[in-house]
Every structure is written in structure tokens, then in C-alpha cells.
PyMOL Python script that loads the backbone (N, CA, C, O; Angstrom):
from pymol import cmd

cmd.read_pdbstr("""\
ATOM      1  N   UNK A   1     156.363 188.695  19.278  1.00  0.00           N
ATOM      2  CA  UNK A   1     157.369 188.817  18.259  1.00  0.00           C
ATOM      3  C   UNK A   1     157.349 187.605  17.310  1.00  0.00           C
ATOM      4  O   UNK A   1     157.469 187.754  16.094  1.00  0.00           O
ATOM      5  N   UNK A   2     157.201 186.446  17.872  1.00  0.00           N
ATOM      6  CA  UNK A   2     157.138 185.227  17.068  1.00  0.00           C
ATOM      7  C   UNK A   2     155.928 185.285  16.139  1.00  0.00           C
ATOM      8  O   UNK A   2     155.991 184.872  14.981  1.00  0.00           O
ATOM      9  N   UNK A   3     154.814 185.814  16.681  1.00  0.00           N
ATOM     10  CA  UNK A   3     153.590 185.943  15.892  1.00  0.00           C
ATOM     11  C   UNK A   3     153.832 186.874  14.703  1.00  0.00           C
ATOM     12  O   UNK A   3     153.419 186.565  13.585  1.00  0.00           O
ATOM     13  N   UNK A   4     154.493 188.003  14.931  1.00  0.00           N
ATOM     14  CA  UNK A   4     154.775 188.955  13.854  1.00  0.00           C
ATOM     15  C   UNK A   4     155.724 188.354  12.808  1.00  0.00           C
ATOM     16  O   UNK A   4     155.573 188.581  11.608  1.00  0.00           O
ATOM     17  N   UNK A   5     156.692 187.594  13.287  1.00  0.00           N
ATOM     18  CA  UNK A   5     157.607 186.921  12.358  1.00  0.00           C
ATOM     19  C   UNK A   5     156.853 185.927  11.474  1.00  0.00           C
ATOM     20  O   UNK A   5     157.108 185.831  10.273  1.00  0.00           O
ATOM     21  N   UNK A   6     155.940 185.203  12.071  1.00  0.00           N
ATOM     22  CA  UNK A   6     155.148 184.225  11.324  1.00  0.00           C
ATOM     23  C   UNK A   6     154.277 184.931  10.292  1.00  0.00           C
ATOM     24  O   UNK A   6     154.178 184.489   9.147  1.00  0.00           O
ATOM     25  N   UNK A   7     153.644 186.035  10.706  1.00  0.00           N
ATOM     26  CA  UNK A   7     152.793 186.805   9.783  1.00  0.00           C
ATOM     27  C   UNK A   7     153.643 187.384   8.650  1.00  0.00           C
ATOM     28  O   UNK A   7     153.234 187.376   7.488  1.00  0.00           O
ATOM     29  N   UNK A   8     154.826 187.883   9.002  1.00  0.00           N
ATOM     30  CA  UNK A   8     155.726 188.456   8.011  1.00  0.00           C
ATOM     31  C   UNK A   8     156.158 187.396   6.997  1.00  0.00           C
ATOM     32  O   UNK A   8     156.192 187.654   5.794  1.00  0.00           O
ATOM     33  N   UNK A   9     156.482 186.219   7.487  1.00  0.00           N
ATOM     34  CA  UNK A   9     156.871 185.119   6.599  1.00  0.00           C
ATOM     35  C   UNK A   9     155.704 184.724   5.708  1.00  0.00           C
ATOM     36  O   UNK A   9     155.874 184.461   4.517  1.00  0.00           O
ATOM     37  N   UNK A  10     154.516 184.685   6.302  1.00  0.00           N
ATOM     38  CA  UNK A  10     153.327 184.329   5.534  1.00  0.00           C
ATOM     39  C   UNK A  10     153.068 185.373   4.446  1.00  0.00           C
ATOM     40  O   UNK A  10     152.749 185.008   3.314  1.00  0.00           O
ATOM     41  N   UNK A  11     153.197 186.651   4.763  1.00  0.00           N
ATOM     42  CA  UNK A  11     152.994 187.706   3.774  1.00  0.00           C
ATOM     43  C   UNK A  11     154.067 187.657   2.688  1.00  0.00           C
ATOM     44  O   UNK A  11     153.772 187.842   1.507  1.00  0.00           O
ATOM     45  N   UNK A  12     155.316 187.407   3.094  1.00  0.00           N
ATOM     46  CA  UNK A  12     156.387 187.276   2.102  1.00  0.00           C
ATOM     47  C   UNK A  12     156.119 186.116   1.150  1.00  0.00           C
ATOM     48  O   UNK A  12     156.329 186.231  -0.058  1.00  0.00           O
ATOM     49  N   UNK A  13     155.653 184.993   1.705  1.00  0.00           N
ATOM     50  CA  UNK A  13     155.320 183.840   0.865  1.00  0.00           C
ATOM     51  C   UNK A  13     154.186 184.188  -0.109  1.00  0.00           C
ATOM     52  O   UNK A  13     154.213 183.800  -1.277  1.00  0.00           O
ATOM     53  N   UNK A  14     153.200 184.920   0.392  1.00  0.00           N
ATOM     54  CA  UNK A  14     152.069 185.316  -0.448  1.00  0.00           C
ATOM     55  C   UNK A  14     152.538 186.250  -1.567  1.00  0.00           C
ATOM     56  O   UNK A  14     152.142 186.086  -2.721  1.00  0.00           O
ATOM     57  N   UNK A  15     153.374 187.220  -1.228  1.00  0.00           N
ATOM     58  CA  UNK A  15     153.899 188.142  -2.237  1.00  0.00           C
ATOM     59  C   UNK A  15     154.718 187.371  -3.271  1.00  0.00           C
ATOM     60  O   UNK A  15     154.591 187.620  -4.469  1.00  0.00           O
ATOM     61  N   UNK A  16     155.551 186.445  -2.824  1.00  0.00           N
ATOM     62  CA  UNK A  16     156.352 185.636  -3.754  1.00  0.00           C
ATOM     63  C   UNK A  16     155.443 184.821  -4.673  1.00  0.00           C
ATOM     64  O   UNK A  16     155.695 184.738  -5.875  1.00  0.00           O
ATOM     65  N   UNK A  17     154.383 184.216  -4.116  1.00  0.00           N
ATOM     66  CA  UNK A  17     153.439 183.422  -4.899  1.00  0.00           C
ATOM     67  C   UNK A  17     152.746 184.286  -5.947  1.00  0.00           C
ATOM     68  O   UNK A  17     152.623 183.890  -7.106  1.00  0.00           O
ATOM     69  N   UNK A  18     152.293 185.473  -5.532  1.00  0.00           N
ATOM     70  CA  UNK A  18     151.625 186.386  -6.467  1.00  0.00           C
ATOM     71  C   UNK A  18     152.599 186.823  -7.557  1.00  0.00           C
ATOM     72  O   UNK A  18     152.250 186.849  -8.737  1.00  0.00           O
ATOM     73  N   UNK A  19     153.804 187.161  -7.159  1.00  0.00           N
ATOM     74  CA  UNK A  19     154.818 187.593  -8.128  1.00  0.00           C
ATOM     75  C   UNK A  19     155.103 186.478  -9.149  1.00  0.00           C
ATOM     76  O   UNK A  19     155.198 186.736 -10.349  1.00  0.00           O
ATOM     77  N   UNK A  20     155.236 185.246  -8.662  1.00  0.00           N
ATOM     78  CA  UNK A  20     155.506 184.116  -9.562  1.00  0.00           C
ATOM     79  C   UNK A  20     154.350 183.916 -10.539  1.00  0.00           C
ATOM     80  O   UNK A  20     154.569 183.668 -11.725  1.00  0.00           O
ATOM     81  N   UNK A  21     153.117 184.024 -10.036  1.00  0.00           N
ATOM     82  CA  UNK A  21     151.947 183.875 -10.911  1.00  0.00           C
ATOM     83  C   UNK A  21     151.883 184.991 -11.945  1.00  0.00           C
ATOM     84  O   UNK A  21     151.588 184.745 -13.114  1.00  0.00           O
ATOM     85  N   UNK A  22     152.158 186.206 -11.518  1.00  0.00           N
ATOM     86  CA  UNK A  22     152.156 187.330 -12.454  1.00  0.00           C
ATOM     87  C   UNK A  22     153.251 187.174 -13.506  1.00  0.00           C
ATOM     88  O   UNK A  22     153.044 187.506 -14.673  1.00  0.00           O
ATOM     89  N   UNK A  23     154.391 186.681 -13.105  1.00  0.00           N
ATOM     90  CA  UNK A  23     155.481 186.454 -14.055  1.00  0.00           C
ATOM     91  C   UNK A  23     155.085 185.393 -15.081  1.00  0.00           C
ATOM     92  O   UNK A  23     155.376 185.541 -16.268  1.00  0.00           O
ATOM     93  N   UNK A  24     154.424 184.328 -14.632  1.00  0.00           N
ATOM     94  CA  UNK A  24     153.949 183.287 -15.553  1.00  0.00           C
ATOM     95  C   UNK A  24     152.912 183.851 -16.523  1.00  0.00           C
ATOM     96  O   UNK A  24     152.945 183.566 -17.720  1.00  0.00           O
ATOM     97  N   UNK A  25     151.992 184.657 -15.989  1.00  0.00           N
ATOM     98  CA  UNK A  25     150.976 185.286 -16.842  1.00  0.00           C
ATOM     99  C   UNK A  25     151.624 186.209 -17.860  1.00  0.00           C
ATOM    100  O   UNK A  25     151.232 186.233 -19.027  1.00  0.00           O
ATOM    101  N   UNK A  26     152.617 186.969 -17.416  1.00  0.00           N
ATOM    102  CA  UNK A  26     153.323 187.884 -18.307  1.00  0.00           C
ATOM    103  C   UNK A  26     154.023 187.123 -19.433  1.00  0.00           C
ATOM    104  O   UNK A  26     153.989 187.548 -20.587  1.00  0.00           O
ATOM    105  N   UNK A  27     154.656 186.003 -19.098  1.00  0.00           N
ATOM    106  CA  UNK A  27     155.317 185.186 -20.116  1.00  0.00           C
ATOM    107  C   UNK A  27     154.301 184.623 -21.107  1.00  0.00           C
ATOM    108  O   UNK A  27     154.557 184.586 -22.311  1.00  0.00           O
ATOM    109  N   UNK A  28     153.155 184.188 -20.602  1.00  0.00           N
ATOM    110  CA  UNK A  28     152.111 183.653 -21.481  1.00  0.00           C
ATOM    111  C   UNK A  28     151.588 184.732 -22.423  1.00  0.00           C
ATOM    112  O   UNK A  28     151.399 184.490 -23.616  1.00  0.00           O
ATOM    113  N   UNK A  29     151.358 185.913 -21.883  1.00  0.00           N
ATOM    114  CA  UNK A  29     150.866 187.030 -22.708  1.00  0.00           C
ATOM    115  C   UNK A  29     151.907 187.410 -23.756  1.00  0.00           C
ATOM    116  O   UNK A  29     151.563 187.654 -24.912  1.00  0.00           O
ATOM    117  N   UNK A  30     153.167 187.461 -23.361  1.00  0.00           N
ATOM    118  CA  UNK A  30     154.226 187.788 -24.325  1.00  0.00           C
ATOM    119  C   UNK A  30     154.315 186.750 -25.436  1.00  0.00           C
ATOM    120  O   UNK A  30     154.547 187.097 -26.594  1.00  0.00           O
ATOM    121  N   UNK A  31     154.132 185.481 -25.090  1.00  0.00           N
ATOM    122  CA  UNK A  31     154.157 184.416 -26.095  1.00  0.00           C
ATOM    123  C   UNK A  31     152.997 184.592 -27.078  1.00  0.00           C
ATOM    124  O   UNK A  31     153.178 184.477 -28.290  1.00  0.00           O
ATOM    125  N   UNK A  32     151.810 184.871 -26.546  1.00  0.00           N
ATOM    126  CA  UNK A  32     150.633 185.076 -27.396  1.00  0.00           C
ATOM    127  C   UNK A  32     150.837 186.290 -28.301  1.00  0.00           C
ATOM    128  O   UNK A  32     150.530 186.240 -29.492  1.00  0.00           O
ATOM    129  N   UNK A  33     151.353 187.373 -27.738  1.00  0.00           N
ATOM    130  CA  UNK A  33     151.588 188.581 -28.539  1.00  0.00           C
ATOM    131  C   UNK A  33     152.607 188.328 -29.648  1.00  0.00           C
ATOM    132  O   UNK A  33     152.456 188.834 -30.760  1.00  0.00           O
ATOM    133  N   UNK A  34     153.629 187.558 -29.351  1.00  0.00           N
ATOM    134  CA  UNK A  34     154.629 187.220 -30.367  1.00  0.00           C
ATOM    135  C   UNK A  34     154.005 186.397 -31.483  1.00  0.00           C
ATOM    136  O   UNK A  34     154.282 186.627 -32.660  1.00  0.00           O
ATOM    137  N   UNK A  35     153.161 185.435 -31.112  1.00  0.00           N
ATOM    138  CA  UNK A  35     152.485 184.610 -32.120  1.00  0.00           C
ATOM    139  C   UNK A  35     151.574 185.461 -32.999  1.00  0.00           C
ATOM    140  O   UNK A  35     151.538 185.289 -34.217  1.00  0.00           O
ATOM    141  N   UNK A  36     150.839 186.380 -32.375  1.00  0.00           N
ATOM    142  CA  UNK A  36     149.950 187.271 -33.134  1.00  0.00           C
ATOM    143  C   UNK A  36     150.769 188.155 -34.070  1.00  0.00           C
ATOM    144  O   UNK A  36     150.397 188.354 -35.226  1.00  0.00           O
ATOM    145  N   UNK A  37     151.873 188.679 -33.572  1.00  0.00           N
ATOM    146  CA  UNK A  37     152.743 189.529 -34.394  1.00  0.00           C
ATOM    147  C   UNK A  37     153.271 188.753 -35.589  1.00  0.00           C
ATOM    148  O   UNK A  37     153.291 189.272 -36.705  1.00  0.00           O
ATOM    149  N   UNK A  38     153.702 187.508 -35.368  1.00  0.00           N
ATOM    150  CA  UNK A  38     154.213 186.677 -36.459  1.00  0.00           C
ATOM    151  C   UNK A  38     153.129 186.394 -37.497  1.00  0.00           C
ATOM    152  O   UNK A  38     153.374 186.475 -38.701  1.00  0.00           O
ATOM    153  N   UNK A  39     151.930 186.061 -37.021  1.00  0.00           N
ATOM    154  CA  UNK A  39     150.821 185.799 -37.952  1.00  0.00           C
ATOM    155  C   UNK A  39     150.451 187.051 -38.736  1.00  0.00           C
ATOM    156  O   UNK A  39     150.178 186.991 -39.935  1.00  0.00           O
ATOM    157  N   UNK A  40     150.446 188.184 -38.042  1.00  0.00           N
ATOM    158  CA  UNK A  40     150.123 189.449 -38.691  1.00  0.00           C
ATOM    159  C   UNK A  40     151.148 189.772 -39.774  1.00  0.00           C
ATOM    160  O   UNK A  40     150.795 190.228 -40.862  1.00  0.00           O
ATOM    161  N   UNK A  41     152.419 189.532 -39.463  1.00  0.00           N
ATOM    162  CA  UNK A  41     153.477 189.794 -40.440  1.00  0.00           C
ATOM    163  C   UNK A  41     153.309 188.886 -41.658  1.00  0.00           C
ATOM    164  O   UNK A  41     153.445 189.338 -42.795  1.00  0.00           O
ATOM    165  N   UNK A  42     153.017 187.618 -41.423  1.00  0.00           N
ATOM    166  CA  UNK A  42     152.812 186.680 -42.531  1.00  0.00           C
ATOM    167  C   UNK A  42     151.618 187.094 -43.386  1.00  0.00           C
ATOM    168  O   UNK A  42     151.677 187.050 -44.615  1.00  0.00           O
ATOM    169  N   UNK A  43     150.539 187.495 -42.724  1.00  0.00           N
ATOM    170  CA  UNK A  43     149.343 187.928 -43.463  1.00  0.00           C
ATOM    171  C   UNK A  43     149.639 189.172 -44.290  1.00  0.00           C
ATOM    172  O   UNK A  43     149.185 189.290 -45.428  1.00  0.00           O
ATOM    173  N   UNK A  44     150.390 190.087 -43.724  1.00  0.00           N
ATOM    174  CA  UNK A  44     150.748 191.308 -44.446  1.00  0.00           C
ATOM    175  C   UNK A  44     151.568 190.972 -45.685  1.00  0.00           C
ATOM    176  O   UNK A  44     151.341 191.536 -46.755  1.00  0.00           O
ATOM    177  N   UNK A  45     152.511 190.064 -45.543  1.00  0.00           N
ATOM    178  CA  UNK A  45     153.322 189.661 -46.697  1.00  0.00           C
ATOM    179  C   UNK A  45     152.461 188.997 -47.770  1.00  0.00           C
ATOM    180  O   UNK A  45     152.655 189.240 -48.961  1.00  0.00           O
ATOM    181  N   UNK A  46     151.513 188.162 -47.353  1.00  0.00           N
ATOM    182  CA  UNK A  46     150.631 187.499 -48.314  1.00  0.00           C
ATOM    183  C   UNK A  46     149.776 188.515 -49.069  1.00  0.00           C
ATOM    184  O   UNK A  46     149.595 188.403 -50.282  1.00  0.00           O
ATOM    185  N   UNK A  47     149.252 189.506 -48.347  1.00  0.00           N
ATOM    186  CA  UNK A  47     148.422 190.529 -48.977  1.00  0.00           C
ATOM    187  C   UNK A  47     149.253 191.361 -49.952  1.00  0.00           C
ATOM    188  O   UNK A  47     148.805 191.653 -51.061  1.00  0.00           O
ATOM    189  N   UNK A  48     150.468 191.745 -49.538  1.00  0.00           N
ATOM    190  CA  UNK A  48     151.338 192.508 -50.433  1.00  0.00           C
ATOM    191  C   UNK A  48     151.637 191.723 -51.708  1.00  0.00           C
ATOM    192  O   UNK A  48     151.605 192.282 -52.804  1.00  0.00           O
ATOM    193  N   UNK A  49     151.925 190.444 -51.570  1.00  0.00           N
ATOM    194  CA  UNK A  49     152.215 189.615 -52.740  1.00  0.00           C
ATOM    195  C   UNK A  49     150.988 189.499 -53.635  1.00  0.00           C
ATOM    196  O   UNK A  49     151.100 189.548 -54.860  1.00  0.00           O
ATOM    197  N   UNK A  50     149.828 189.348 -53.027  1.00  0.00           N
ATOM    198  CA  UNK A  50     148.582 189.271 -53.788  1.00  0.00           C
ATOM    199  C   UNK A  50     148.346 190.557 -54.572  1.00  0.00           C
ATOM    200  O   UNK A  50     147.986 190.512 -55.748  1.00  0.00           O
ATOM    201  N   UNK A  51     148.547 191.696 -53.929  1.00  0.00           N
ATOM    202  CA  UNK A  51     148.382 192.983 -54.616  1.00  0.00           C
ATOM    203  C   UNK A  51     149.410 193.142 -55.735  1.00  0.00           C
ATOM    204  O   UNK A  51     149.088 193.669 -56.799  1.00  0.00           O
ATOM    205  N   UNK A  52     150.631 192.694 -55.504  1.00  0.00           N
ATOM    206  CA  UNK A  52     151.670 192.791 -56.529  1.00  0.00           C
ATOM    207  C   UNK A  52     151.279 191.985 -57.765  1.00  0.00           C
ATOM    208  O   UNK A  52     151.424 192.449 -58.896  1.00  0.00           O
ATOM    209  N   UNK A  53     150.782 190.770 -57.530  1.00  0.00           N
ATOM    210  CA  UNK A  53     150.369 189.906 -58.637  1.00  0.00           C
ATOM    211  C   UNK A  53     149.187 190.533 -59.379  1.00  0.00           C
ATOM    212  O   UNK A  53     149.150 190.538 -60.610  1.00  0.00           O
ATOM    213  N   UNK A  54     148.224 191.061 -58.622  1.00  0.00           N
ATOM    214  CA  UNK A  54     147.056 191.695 -59.239  1.00  0.00           C
ATOM    215  C   UNK A  54     147.469 192.918 -60.055  1.00  0.00           C
ATOM    216  O   UNK A  54     146.975 193.123 -61.164  1.00  0.00           O
ATOM    217  N   UNK A  55     148.370 193.724 -59.510  1.00  0.00           N
ATOM    218  CA  UNK A  55     148.853 194.913 -60.225  1.00  0.00           C
ATOM    219  C   UNK A  55     149.545 194.503 -61.515  1.00  0.00           C
ATOM    220  O   UNK A  55     149.332 195.111 -62.564  1.00  0.00           O
ATOM    221  N   UNK A  56     150.367 193.476 -61.433  1.00  0.00           N
ATOM    222  CA  UNK A  56     151.080 192.991 -62.611  1.00  0.00           C
ATOM    223  C   UNK A  56     150.098 192.513 -63.679  1.00  0.00           C
ATOM    224  O   UNK A  56     150.289 192.781 -64.865  1.00  0.00           O
ATOM    225  N   UNK A  57     149.055 191.809 -63.261  1.00  0.00           N
ATOM    226  CA  UNK A  57     148.044 191.322 -64.201  1.00  0.00           C
ATOM    227  C   UNK A  57     147.309 192.495 -64.852  1.00  0.00           C
ATOM    228  O   UNK A  57     147.038 192.471 -66.053  1.00  0.00           O
ATOM    229  N   UNK A  58     146.988 193.511 -64.064  1.00  0.00           N
ATOM    230  CA  UNK A  58     146.295 194.682 -64.612  1.00  0.00           C
ATOM    231  C   UNK A  58     147.194 195.444 -65.592  1.00  0.00           C
ATOM    232  O   UNK A  58     146.726 195.919 -66.627  1.00  0.00           O
ATOM    233  N   UNK A  59     148.474 195.556 -65.264  1.00  0.00           N
ATOM    234  CA  UNK A  59     149.408 196.231 -66.172  1.00  0.00           C
ATOM    235  C   UNK A  59     149.533 195.465 -67.485  1.00  0.00           C
ATOM    236  O   UNK A  59     149.615 196.072 -68.553  1.00  0.00           O
ATOM    237  N   UNK A  60     149.547 194.144 -67.411  1.00  0.00           N
ATOM    238  CA  UNK A  60     149.614 193.322 -68.618  1.00  0.00           C
ATOM    239  C   UNK A  60     148.365 193.523 -69.468  1.00  0.00           C
ATOM    240  O   UNK A  60     148.461 193.676 -70.686  1.00  0.00           O
ATOM    241  N   UNK A  61     147.186 193.524 -68.828  1.00  0.00           N
ATOM    242  CA  UNK A  61     145.933 193.749 -69.570  1.00  0.00           C
ATOM    243  C   UNK A  61     145.918 195.132 -70.202  1.00  0.00           C
ATOM    244  O   UNK A  61     145.454 195.303 -71.329  1.00  0.00           O
ATOM    245  N   UNK A  62     146.433 196.125 -69.465  1.00  0.00           N
ATOM    246  CA  UNK A  62     146.464 197.481 -70.000  1.00  0.00           C
ATOM    247  C   UNK A  62     147.369 197.554 -71.232  1.00  0.00           C
ATOM    248  O   UNK A  62     147.012 198.177 -72.231  1.00  0.00           O
ATOM    249  N   UNK A  63     148.541 196.917 -71.160  1.00  0.00           N
ATOM    250  CA  UNK A  63     149.449 196.899 -72.312  1.00  0.00           C
ATOM    251  C   UNK A  63     148.808 196.202 -73.508  1.00  0.00           C
ATOM    252  O   UNK A  63     148.940 196.654 -74.645  1.00  0.00           O
ATOM    253  N   UNK A  64     148.108 195.088 -73.237  1.00  0.00           N
ATOM    254  CA  UNK A  64     147.425 194.369 -74.315  1.00  0.00           C
ATOM    255  C   UNK A  64     146.342 195.240 -74.937  1.00  0.00           C
ATOM    256  O   UNK A  64     146.181 195.261 -76.158  1.00  0.00           O
ATOM    257  N   UNK A  65     145.596 195.961 -74.096  1.00  0.00           N
ATOM    258  CA  UNK A  65     144.544 196.850 -74.593  1.00  0.00           C
ATOM    259  C   UNK A  65     145.130 197.984 -75.425  1.00  0.00           C
ATOM    260  O   UNK A  65     144.584 198.338 -76.470  1.00  0.00           O
ATOM    261  N   UNK A  66     146.234 198.550 -74.965  1.00  0.00           N
ATOM    262  CA  UNK A  66     146.870 199.638 -75.703  1.00  0.00           C
ATOM    263  C   UNK A  66     147.396 199.150 -77.053  1.00  0.00           C
ATOM    264  O   UNK A  66     147.311 199.862 -78.054  1.00  0.00           O
ATOM    265  N   UNK A  67     147.938 197.938 -77.074  1.00  0.00           N
ATOM    266  CA  UNK A  67     148.421 197.355 -78.320  1.00  0.00           C
ATOM    267  C   UNK A  67     147.253 197.113 -79.281  1.00  0.00           C
ATOM    268  O   UNK A  67     147.350 197.412 -80.471  1.00  0.00           O
ATOM    269  N   UNK A  68     146.155 196.570 -78.757  1.00  0.00           N
ATOM    270  CA  UNK A  68     144.967 196.328 -79.582  1.00  0.00           C
ATOM    271  C   UNK A  68     144.427 197.651 -80.121  1.00  0.00           C
ATOM    272  O   UNK A  68     144.033 197.734 -81.284  1.00  0.00           O
ATOM    273  N   UNK A  69     144.408 198.668 -79.292  1.00  0.00           N
ATOM    274  CA  UNK A  69     143.945 199.986 -79.726  1.00  0.00           C
ATOM    275  C   UNK A  69     144.831 200.517 -80.850  1.00  0.00           C
ATOM    276  O   UNK A  69     144.327 201.037 -81.845  1.00  0.00           O
ATOM    277  N   UNK A  70     146.142 200.388 -80.696  1.00  0.00           N
ATOM    278  CA  UNK A  70     147.068 200.859 -81.723  1.00  0.00           C
ATOM    279  C   UNK A  70     146.852 200.108 -83.031  1.00  0.00           C
ATOM    280  O   UNK A  70     146.911 200.700 -84.109  1.00  0.00           O
ATOM    281  N   UNK A  71     146.600 198.796 -82.935  1.00  0.00           N
ATOM    282  CA  UNK A  71     146.354 197.995 -84.136  1.00  0.00           C
ATOM    283  C   UNK A  71     145.057 198.430 -84.820  1.00  0.00           C
ATOM    284  O   UNK A  71     144.998 198.523 -86.046  1.00  0.00           O
ATOM    285  N   UNK A  72     144.020 198.696 -84.023  1.00  0.00           N
ATOM    286  CA  UNK A  72     142.746 199.150 -84.578  1.00  0.00           C
ATOM    287  C   UNK A  72     142.922 200.518 -85.240  1.00  0.00           C
ATOM    288  O   UNK A  72     142.414 200.744 -86.339  1.00  0.00           O
ATOM    289  N   UNK A  73     143.627 201.415 -84.591  1.00  0.00           N
ATOM    290  CA  UNK A  73     143.861 202.736 -85.167  1.00  0.00           C
ATOM    291  C   UNK A  73     144.648 202.628 -86.474  1.00  0.00           C
ATOM    292  O   UNK A  73     144.360 203.340 -87.436  1.00  0.00           O
ATOM    293  N   UNK A  74     145.634 201.744 -86.503  1.00  0.00           N
ATOM    294  CA  UNK A  74     146.413 201.546 -87.723  1.00  0.00           C
ATOM    295  C   UNK A  74     145.523 200.995 -88.848  1.00  0.00           C
ATOM    296  O   UNK A  74     145.634 201.401 -90.005  1.00  0.00           O
ATOM    297  N   UNK A  75     144.643 200.067 -88.477  1.00  0.00           N
ATOM    298  CA  UNK A  75     143.716 199.514 -89.487  1.00  0.00           C
ATOM    299  C   UNK A  75     142.779 200.586 -90.000  1.00  0.00           C
ATOM    300  O   UNK A  75     142.503 200.634 -91.199  1.00  0.00           O
ATOM    301  N   UNK A  76     142.282 201.450 -89.126  1.00  0.00           N
ATOM    302  CA  UNK A  76     141.404 202.539 -89.530  1.00  0.00           C
ATOM    303  C   UNK A  76     142.138 203.511 -90.450  1.00  0.00           C
ATOM    304  O   UNK A  76     141.580 203.990 -91.437  1.00  0.00           O
ATOM    305  N   UNK A  77     143.373 203.791 -90.119  1.00  0.00           N
ATOM    306  CA  UNK A  77     144.153 204.680 -90.993  1.00  0.00           C
ATOM    307  C   UNK A  77     144.335 204.093 -92.382  1.00  0.00           C
ATOM    308  O   UNK A  77     144.287 204.808 -93.383  1.00  0.00           O
ATOM    309  N   UNK A  78     144.550 202.759 -92.433  1.00  0.00           N
ATOM    310  CA  UNK A  78     144.694 202.108 -93.735  1.00  0.00           C
ATOM    311  C   UNK A  78     143.392 202.139 -94.518  1.00  0.00           C
ATOM    312  O   UNK A  78     143.392 202.300 -95.738  1.00  0.00           O
ATOM    313  N   UNK A  79     142.274 201.983 -93.797  1.00  0.00           N
ATOM    314  CA  UNK A  79     140.954 202.012 -94.482  1.00  0.00           C
ATOM    315  C   UNK A  79     140.652 203.415 -94.993  1.00  0.00           C
ATOM    316  O   UNK A  79     140.022 203.568 -96.039  1.00  0.00           O
ATOM    317  N   UNK A  80     141.095 204.444 -94.268  1.00  0.00           N
ATOM    318  CA  UNK A  80     140.834 205.830 -94.692  1.00  0.00           C
ATOM    319  C   UNK A  80     141.595 206.164 -95.965  1.00  0.00           C
ATOM    320  O   UNK A  80     141.136 206.951 -96.792  1.00  0.00           O
ATOM    321  N   UNK A  81     142.770 205.548 -96.108  1.00  0.00           N
ATOM    322  CA  UNK A  81     143.606 205.859 -97.280  1.00  0.00           C
ATOM    323  C   UNK A  81     143.107 205.168 -98.503  1.00  0.00           C
ATOM    324  O   UNK A  81     143.690 205.317 -99.577  1.00  0.00           O
TER     325      UNK A  81
END
""", "prot")
cmd.dss("prot")
cmd.show_as("cartoon", "prot")
cmd.util.cbc("prot")
cmd.orient("prot")
């Protein structure tokens, strides 16, 4: 009986040790995942801002081109008259 109690205590200690190690690993993995999520979110925001700026620049160029086209058409109309 004493032998079984000793084995039982030893197994309980082993299970507790494994559980503690797994809990530490789980916390480490969760920390890493949180860091990756934060970096991913920051990168996504940077890309969105970059696209917004690029879109704005393209819209400005398009407006400038349309204005230049209108001016050229107006000049052509004046030359035709």
C-alpha cells in the first residue's frame, strides 16, 4: 500500500509538472499570437493609408488631366472659329 501511495504521489507530481509546463507554453504561444496580431493590424493600417494616399494622388492627376483636356478643347474651338 505504501508503494502504491508513493507511485500515486509520483504520478500526481509528474502530471502537475506537465500541466505547469503546458500552461507556460500556452501563455508563451498566446503572447506570440497577440504580438503577431498587433503587427498584422499595424501593417494593415499602413497599407490602407498608403492606398488612400495613392488613390488621392491618382484622382488629383485625373482632375488635372481633365482640366488640361478641357482647356485644349476650348483652344481648338477658338481656333476653329
